[in-house]
C-alpha positions as CSV (number, residue, x, y, z in Angstrom):
1,X,-13.4,-5.7,-2.9
2,X,-9.6,-5.0,-1.5
3,X,-6.0,-3.9,-2.8
4,X,-4.2,-6.1,-0.4
5,X,-0.8,-4.6,-0.8
6,X,-2.0,-1.1,-0.1
7,X,-4.3,-1.8,2.8
8,X,-4.7,-5.2,5.4
9,X,-0.5,-6.2,4.0
10,X,0.9,-2.4,3.7
11,X,3.3,-2.3,6.3
12,X,4.9,-5.5,4.7
13,X,8.0,-4.7,2.5
14,X,7.8,-6.0,-1.6
15,X,10.4,-9.1,-0.3
16,X,7.7,-10.1,2.9
17,X,4.8,-9.7,0.0
18,X,6.1,-11.8,-2.0
19,X,6.9,-14.4,0.3
20,X,3.8,-14.3,1.2
21,X,1.9,-14.7,-1.4
22,X,0.7,-11.0,-1.7
23,X,1.5,-9.5,-5.3
24,X,1.3,-6.2,-6.4
25,X,-2.0,-6.9,-9.0
26,X,-3.9,-8.9,-6.5
27,X,-7.3,-8.4,-5.5
28,X,-9.0,-9.5,-2.9
29,X,-13.0,-10.5,-3.4
30,X,-15.2,-10.9,-0.5
31,X,-18.9,-12.4,-0.7
32,X,-21.4,-13.5,1.0
33,X,-24.7,-16.5,-0.2
34,X,-25.8,-14.3,-3.6
35,X,-26.4,-16.4,-6.7
36,X,-23.6,-16.8,-8.5
37,X,-25.4,-14.8,-11.5
38,X,-25.5,-11.4,-8.9
39,X,-21.4,-12.3,-8.6
40,X,-20.8,-12.2,-11.5
41,X,-22.8,-9.0,-12.4
42,X,-21.2,-7.3,-10.1
43,X,-18.2,-8.2,-10.8
44,X,-18.4,-7.2,-14.5
45,X,-20.3,-4.0,-13.6
46,X,-17.3,-2.9,-11.5
47,X,-14.7,-3.4,-14.2
48,X,-16.1,-1.6,-16.4
49,X,-16.2,1.1,-14.5
50,X,-13.1,0.5,-14.0
51,X,-11.9,0.7,-16.9
52,X,-13.2,3.9,-17.6
């Protein structure tokens, strides 16, 4: 999971980010060939920890 605006696209201006469709609240999730239940559990767990 990454935040493109501050990682892979950090060199772009706010205008260029908007043109590229990369918003400040966008999070990119890359998953493998896992069960959907495992993926959803991982996301739920991460969101719970980030809310603390």
